[in-house]
Structure formats: structure tokens, C-alpha cells
N, CA, C and O atoms as CSV, one atom per row, in Angstrom:
chain,resi,resn,atom,element,x,y,z
A,1,MET,N,N,77.193,105.876,33.223
A,1,MET,CA,C,78.427,105.460,32.608
A,1,MET,C,C,78.999,106.637,31.819
A,1,MET,O,O,78.278,107.311,31.083
A,2,LYS,N,N,80.292,106.875,31.979
A,2,LYS,CA,C,80.944,108.009,31.340
A,2,LYS,C,C,81.555,107.593,30.006
A,2,LYS,O,O,82.097,106.497,29.866
A,3,LYS,N,N,81.454,108.483,29.044
A,3,LYS,CA,C,82.019,108.244,27.725
A,3,LYS,C,C,83.543,108.264,27.820
A,3,LYS,O,O,84.117,109.115,28.500
A,4,ILE,N,N,84.197,107.322,27.135
A,4,ILE,CA,C,85.654,107.216,27.113
A,4,ILE,C,C,86.164,107.739,25.770
A,4,ILE,O,O,85.659,107.370,24.710
A,5,ILE,N,N,87.164,108.598,25.838
A,5,ILE,CA,C,87.794,109.173,24.650
A,5,ILE,C,C,89.245,108.689,24.630
A,5,ILE,O,O,89.880,108.581,25.679
A,6,THR,N,N,89.757,108.405,23.458
A,6,THR,CA,C,91.167,108.070,23.318
A,6,THR,C,C,91.883,109.307,22.800
A,6,THR,O,O,91.543,109.847,21.747
A,7,ILE,N,N,92.894,109.752,23.570
A,7,ILE,CA,C,93.636,110.951,23.179
A,7,ILE,C,C,95.096,110.605,22.938
A,7,ILE,O,O,95.592,109.572,23.389
A,8,ASN,N,N,95.771,111.485,22.221
A,8,ASN,CA,C,97.209,111.395,22.034
A,8,ASN,C,C,97.797,112.614,22.733
A,8,ASN,O,O,97.623,113.746,22.283
A,9,LEU,N,N,98.490,112.368,23.830
A,9,LEU,CA,C,99.092,113.448,24.600
A,9,LEU,C,C,100.597,113.253,24.583
A,9,LEU,O,O,101.117,112.312,25.183
A,10,SER,N,N,101.279,114.130,23.905
A,10,SER,CA,C,102.741,114.063,23.780
A,10,SER,C,C,103.223,112.698,23.311
A,10,SER,O,O,104.205,112.162,23.826
A,11,GLY,N,N,102.523,112.145,22.334
A,11,GLY,CA,C,102.926,110.882,21.740
A,11,GLY,C,C,102.453,109.640,22.474
A,11,GLY,O,O,102.765,108.522,22.064
A,12,ARG,N,N,101.710,109.819,23.543
A,12,ARG,CA,C,101.168,108.665,24.283
A,12,ARG,C,C,99.667,108.594,24.052
A,12,ARG,O,O,98.949,109.578,24.233
A,13,VAL,N,N,99.212,107.434,23.655
A,13,VAL,CA,C,97.784,107.215,23.423
A,13,VAL,C,C,97.173,106.759,24.742
A,13,VAL,O,O,97.575,105.750,25.321
A,14,LEU,N,N,96.180,107.539,25.204
A,14,LEU,CA,C,95.611,107.300,26.529
A,14,LEU,C,C,94.091,107.344,26.487
A,14,LEU,O,O,93.515,108.240,25.871
A,15,PRO,N,N,93.435,106.384,27.138
A,15,PRO,CA,C,91.977,106.444,27.263
A,15,PRO,C,C,91.616,107.332,28.460
A,15,PRO,O,O,92.205,107.209,29.534
A,16,ILE,N,N,90.646,108.222,28.262
A,16,ILE,CA,C,90.287,109.170,29.315
A,16,ILE,C,C,88.777,109.393,29.301
A,16,ILE,O,O,88.166,109.459,28.235
A,17,GLU,N,N,88.187,109.506,30.470
A,17,GLU,CA,C,86.757,109.794,30.557
A,17,GLU,C,C,86.503,111.221,30.079
A,17,GLU,O,O,87.341,112.105,30.264
A,18,GLU,N,N,85.355,111.435,29.471
A,18,GLU,CA,C,85.049,112.738,28.895
A,18,GLU,C,C,85.131,113.884,29.907
A,18,GLU,O,O,85.711,114.919,29.577
A,19,PRO,N,N,84.584,113.759,31.119
A,19,PRO,CA,C,84.717,114.864,32.084
A,19,PRO,C,C,86.184,115.166,32.439
A,19,PRO,O,O,86.551,116.325,32.634
A,20,ALA,N,N,87.002,114.137,32.521
A,20,ALA,CA,C,88.423,114.329,32.818
A,20,ALA,C,C,89.119,115.013,31.647
A,20,ALA,O,O,90.006,115.843,31.849
A,21,TYR,N,N,88.722,114.669,30.430
A,21,TYR,CA,C,89.289,115.315,29.245
A,21,TYR,C,C,88.957,116.806,29.239
A,21,TYR,O,O,89.809,117.638,28.929
A,22,GLU,N,N,87.726,117.130,29.580
A,22,GLU,CA,C,87.330,118.538,29.638
A,22,GLU,C,C,88.126,119.275,30.712
A,22,GLU,O,O,88.529,120.422,30.517
A,23,GLN,N,N,88.348,118.620,31.832
A,23,GLN,CA,C,89.146,119.200,32.911
A,23,GLN,C,C,90.586,119.431,32.434
A,23,GLN,O,O,91.175,120.474,32.718
A,24,LEU,N,N,91.145,118.466,31.716
A,24,LEU,CA,C,92.492,118.594,31.172
A,24,LEU,C,C,92.563,119.745,30.177
A,24,LEU,O,O,93.520,120.519,30.188
A,25,GLN,N,N,91.562,119.857,29.323
A,25,GLN,CA,C,91.520,120.948,28.338
A,25,GLN,C,C,91.523,122.310,29.035
A,25,GLN,O,O,92.215,123.232,28.603
A,26,GLN,N,N,90.750,122.431,30.107
A,26,GLN,CA,C,90.699,123.691,30.854
A,26,GLN,C,C,92.054,124.004,31.487
A,26,GLN,O,O,92.488,125.156,31.500
A,27,TYR,N,N,92.712,122.985,32.005
A,27,TYR,CA,C,94.020,123.178,32.612
A,27,TYR,C,C,95.038,123.647,31.574
A,27,TYR,O,O,95.793,124.586,31.828
A,28,VAL,N,N,95.064,123.009,30.420
A,28,VAL,CA,C,96.004,123.397,29.364
A,28,VAL,C,C,95.694,124.821,28.886
A,28,VAL,O,O,96.609,125.596,28.607
A,29,ALA,N,N,94.422,125.158,28.795
A,29,ALA,CA,C,94.039,126.529,28.406
A,29,ALA,C,C,94.536,127.535,29.440
A,29,ALA,O,O,94.987,128.624,29.086
A,30,SER,N,N,94.452,127.171,30.713
A,30,SER,CA,C,94.940,128.084,31.756
A,30,SER,C,C,96.461,128.241,31.668
A,30,SER,O,O,96.989,129.322,31.929
A,31,LEU,N,N,97.162,127.172,31.303
A,31,LEU,CA,C,98.612,127.269,31.100
A,31,LEU,C,C,98.934,128.202,29.939
A,31,LEU,O,O,99.831,129.040,30.032
A,32,ARG,N,N,98.190,128.047,28.842
A,32,ARG,CA,C,98.418,128.912,27.682
A,32,ARG,C,C,98.180,130.380,28.041
A,32,ARG,O,O,98.910,131.264,27.593
A,33,ASN,N,N,97.167,130.624,28.842
A,33,ASN,CA,C,96.878,131.984,29.277
A,33,ASN,C,C,97.991,132.513,30.188
A,33,ASN,O,O,98.443,133.647,30.030
A,34,TYR,N,N,98.422,131.692,31.132
A,34,TYR,CA,C,99.449,132.093,32.096
A,34,TYR,C,C,100.776,132.424,31.394
A,34,TYR,O,O,101.432,133.410,31.732
A,35,PHE,N,N,101.158,131.607,30.430
A,35,PHE,CA,C,102.437,131.787,29.747
A,35,PHE,C,C,102.313,132.579,28.446
A,35,PHE,O,O,103.241,132.575,27.637
A,36,SER,N,N,101.209,133.244,28.236
A,36,SER,CA,C,100.947,133.927,26.960
A,36,SER,C,C,101.985,134.991,26.610
A,36,SER,O,O,102.205,135.263,25.429
A,37,THR,N,N,102.617,135.587,27.592
A,37,THR,CA,C,103.598,136.638,27.305
A,37,THR,C,C,105.026,136.115,27.239
A,37,THR,O,O,105.945,136.866,26.915
A,38,GLU,N,N,105.217,134.855,27.539
A,38,GLU,CA,C,106.554,134.265,27.497
A,38,GLU,C,C,106.966,133.971,26.062
A,38,GLU,O,O,106.173,133.462,25.270
A,39,GLU,N,N,108.190,134.289,25.739
A,39,GLU,CA,C,108.691,134.050,24.384
A,39,GLU,C,C,108.738,132.557,24.054
A,39,GLU,O,O,108.469,132.162,22.920
A,40,SER,N,N,109.073,131.741,25.028
A,40,SER,CA,C,109.200,130.301,24.809
A,40,SER,C,C,107.983,129.544,25.338
A,40,SER,O,O,108.108,128.412,25.806
A,41,ARG,N,N,106.811,130.165,25.263
A,41,ARG,CA,C,105.590,129.567,25.838
A,41,ARG,C,C,105.259,128.203,25.250
A,41,ARG,O,O,104.842,127.309,25.987
A,42,ASP,N,N,105.432,128.018,23.950
A,42,ASP,CA,C,105.106,126.726,23.337
A,42,ASP,C,C,105.995,125.612,23.888
A,42,ASP,O,O,105.522,124.508,24.158
A,43,GLU,N,N,107.264,125.905,24.050
A,43,GLU,CA,C,108.193,124.910,24.595
A,43,GLU,C,C,107.840,124.593,26.047
A,43,GLU,O,O,107.865,123.430,26.450
A,44,ILE,N,N,107.519,125.596,26.817
A,44,ILE,CA,C,107.151,125.398,28.222
A,44,ILE,C,C,105.909,124.524,28.321
A,44,ILE,O,O,105.877,123.571,29.100
A,45,ILE,N,N,104.892,124.844,27.540
A,45,ILE,CA,C,103.635,124.088,27.580
A,45,ILE,C,C,103.857,122.662,27.094
A,45,ILE,O,O,103.306,121.724,27.670
A,46,ASN,N,N,104.651,122.484,26.049
A,46,ASN,CA,C,104.959,121.133,25.564
A,46,ASN,C,C,105.667,120.306,26.627
A,46,ASN,O,O,105.391,119.116,26.777
A,47,ASP,N,N,106.587,120.938,27.371
A,47,ASP,CA,C,107.279,120.228,28.454
A,47,ASP,C,C,106.302,119.812,29.546
A,47,ASP,O,O,106.373,118.694,30.056
A,48,ILE,N,N,105.399,120.702,29.902
A,48,ILE,CA,C,104.405,120.385,30.932
A,48,ILE,C,C,103.494,119.257,30.459
A,48,ILE,O,O,103.217,118.322,31.210
A,49,GLU,N,N,103.027,119.344,29.210
A,49,GLU,CA,C,102.174,118.287,28.661
A,49,GLU,C,C,102.903,116.953,28.628
A,49,GLU,O,O,102.300,115.914,28.897
A,50,SER,N,N,104.187,116.966,28.303
A,50,SER,CA,C,104.968,115.726,28.285
A,50,SER,C,C,105.045,115.106,29.672
A,50,SER,O,O,104.917,113.891,29.821
A,51,ARG,N,N,105.252,115.930,30.674
A,51,ARG,CA,C,105.313,115.429,32.052
A,51,ARG,C,C,103.961,114.874,32.487
A,51,ARG,O,O,103.896,113.831,33.137
A,52,ILE,N,N,102.892,115.565,32.134
A,52,ILE,CA,C,101.548,115.083,32.464
A,52,ILE,C,C,101.301,113.738,31.788
A,52,ILE,O,O,100.765,112.821,32.409
A,53,ALA,N,N,101.688,113.618,30.524
A,53,ALA,CA,C,101.509,112.350,29.795
A,53,ALA,C,C,102.276,111.227,30.480
A,53,ALA,O,O,101.769,110.110,30.580
A,54,GLU,N,N,103.496,111.503,30.955
A,54,GLU,CA,C,104.269,110.497,31.687
A,54,GLU,C,C,103.542,110.078,32.957
A,54,GLU,O,O,103.458,108.891,33.272
A,55,GLN,N,N,103.016,111.062,33.685
A,55,GLN,CA,C,102.293,110.757,34.919
A,55,GLN,C,C,101.040,109.926,34.631
A,55,GLN,O,O,100.752,108.968,35.348
A,56,PHE,N,N,100.304,110.288,33.594
A,56,PHE,CA,C,99.104,109.532,33.232
A,56,PHE,C,C,99.451,108.096,32.891
A,56,PHE,O,O,98.772,107.166,33.327
A,57,TYR,N,N,100.505,107.915,32.114
A,57,TYR,CA,C,100.919,106.573,31.730
A,57,TYR,C,C,101.270,105.750,32.970
A,57,TYR,O,O,100.878,104.589,33.086
A,58,THR,N,N,102.004,106.359,33.884
A,58,THR,CA,C,102.378,105.684,35.131
A,58,THR,C,C,101.145,105.351,35.965
A,58,THR,O,O,101.050,104.258,36.522
A,59,LEU,N,N,100.206,106.285,36.053
A,59,LEU,CA,C,98.982,106.034,36.817
A,59,LEU,C,C,98.222,104.832,36.265
A,59,LEU,O,O,97.734,103.992,37.021
A,60,ILE,N,N,98.132,104.762,34.966
A,60,ILE,CA,C,97.417,103.644,34.345
A,60,ILE,C,C,98.160,102.333,34.617
A,60,ILE,O,O,97.539,101.324,34.950
A,61,GLN,N,N,99.471,102.349,34.478
A,61,GLN,CA,C,100.261,101.134,34.682
A,61,GLN,C,C,100.264,100.696,36.147
A,61,GLN,O,O,100.052,99.518,36.436
A,62,ASP,N,N,100.500,101.617,37.063
A,62,ASP,CA,C,100.598,101.272,38.489
A,62,ASP,C,C,99.266,100.833,39.084
A,62,ASP,O,O,99.225,99.941,39.931
A,63,ARG,N,N,98.208,101.442,38.654
A,63,ARG,CA,C,96.900,101.139,39.230
A,63,ARG,C,C,96.135,100.109,38.416
A,63,ARG,O,O,95.037,99.690,38.782
A,64,LYS,N,N,96.730,99.717,37.322
A,64,LYS,CA,C,96.076,98.759,36.429
A,64,LYS,C,C,94.696,99.266,36.020
A,64,LYS,O,O,93.754,98.488,35.869
A,65,SER,N,N,94.594,100.563,35.846
A,65,SER,CA,C,93.348,101.204,35.438
A,65,SER,C,C,93.188,101.084,33.932
A,65,SER,O,O,94.173,101.022,33.197
A,66,THR,N,N,91.970,101.053,33.490
A,66,THR,CA,C,91.716,100.961,32.057
A,66,THR,C,C,91.528,102.330,31.420
A,66,THR,O,O,91.531,102.462,30.197
A,67,ARG,N,N,91.364,103.357,32.268
A,67,ARG,CA,C,91.144,104.710,31.747
A,67,ARG,C,C,91.500,105.738,32.810
A,67,ARG,O,O,91.573,105.433,34.001
A,68,LEU,N,N,91.718,106.966,32.346
A,68,LEU,CA,C,91.980,108.082,33.250
A,68,LEU,C,C,90.662,108.712,33.652
A,68,LEU,O,O,89.710,108.744,32.872
A,69,ASN,N,N,90.616,109.212,34.873
A,69,ASN,CA,C,89.410,109.887,35.324
A,69,ASN,C,C,89.776,111.250,35.921
A,69,ASN,O,O,90.943,111.640,35.902
A,70,SER,N,N,88.805,111.959,36.440
A,70,SER,CA,C,89.035,113.306,36.962
A,70,SER,C,C,90.038,113.336,38.107
A,70,SER,O,O,90.809,114.289,38.224
A,71,SER,N,N,90.043,112.317,38.945
A,71,SER,CA,C,91.017,112.309,40.039
A,71,SER,C,C,92.445,112.167,39.501
A,71,SER,O,O,93.376,112.727,40.080
A,72,HIS,N,N,92.629,111.438,38.421
A,72,HIS,CA,C,93.956,111.340,37.800
A,72,HIS,C,C,94.409,112.710,37.301
A,72,HIS,O,O,95.565,113.093,37.480
A,73,VAL,N,N,93.493,113.441,36.678
A,73,VAL,CA,C,93.838,114.765,36.163
A,73,VAL,C,C,94.209,115.683,37.321
A,73,VAL,O,O,95.178,116.437,37.228
A,74,SER,N,N,93.457,115.627,38.397
A,74,SER,CA,C,93.756,116.452,39.570
A,74,SER,C,C,95.131,116.110,40.141
A,74,SER,O,O,95.895,117.005,40.503
A,75,GLU,N,N,95.441,114.834,40.220
A,75,GLU,CA,C,96.746,114.395,40.738
A,75,GLU,C,C,97.887,114.869,39.848
A,75,GLU,O,O,98.962,115.195,40.353
A,76,SER,N,N,97.680,114.913,38.555
A,76,SER,CA,C,98.755,115.294,37.635
A,76,SER,C,C,99.139,116.757,37.769
A,76,SER,O,O,100.218,117.154,37.330
A,77,ARG,N,N,98.286,117.555,38.360
A,77,ARG,CA,C,98.554,118.974,38.518
A,77,ARG,C,C,99.423,119.257,39.729
A,77,ARG,O,O,99.877,120.385,39.922
A,78,MET,N,N,99.656,118.238,40.544
A,78,MET,CA,C,100.461,118.412,41.743
A,78,MET,C,C,101.918,118.087,41.421
A,78,MET,O,O,102.196,117.108,40.728
A,79,PRO,N,N,102.842,118.897,41.915
A,79,PRO,CA,C,104.263,118.592,41.654
A,79,PRO,C,C,104.652,117.270,42.288
A,79,PRO,O,O,104.165,116.911,43.360
A,80,SER,N,N,105.536,116.551,41.610
A,80,SER,CA,C,106.006,115.284,42.181
A,80,SER,C,C,107.512,115.272,42.277
A,80,SER,O,O,108.093,114.287,42.733
């Protein structure tokens, strides 16, 4: 059984499995690294996080899931 963490991502409170949270943290870190030389990097990253939070919320609502898992995190990285 995987530990569930409750996170606040761009103002949305979401339950997420610990391995998925770690995966999300790594993804956000890679974004920070990629945009490190951009003057508006914080705004860019905040916009991306907001979109991911919207996708997570939709995934939970559409699938009637009680928590996010690693496959949800992987799906959120794909353009829609």
C-alpha cells in the first residue's frame, strides 16, 4: 500500500501517492533547470504548474479516482 500525501498545487488541494509526488517533484525541478536562464522563469513555471493542477483535478473528477498516481503524473506531462 502506497502512502498518500495531500498537496496544494496552484491552489488546488490534491491527494497524491508518494511515488507520484516524488516524480512530480523531479519534473518541476527539471523545469526549473531548463528555464533557469529565462528572465520570466517563475511565471513560466507557475503557468505550467497551474495547467498540471487543472489536469490533475480533471483526472480525479473524470475517473472518479480518490488519489493521483504515477500514471497520472506521466499523463500530465503530455501536451493536450
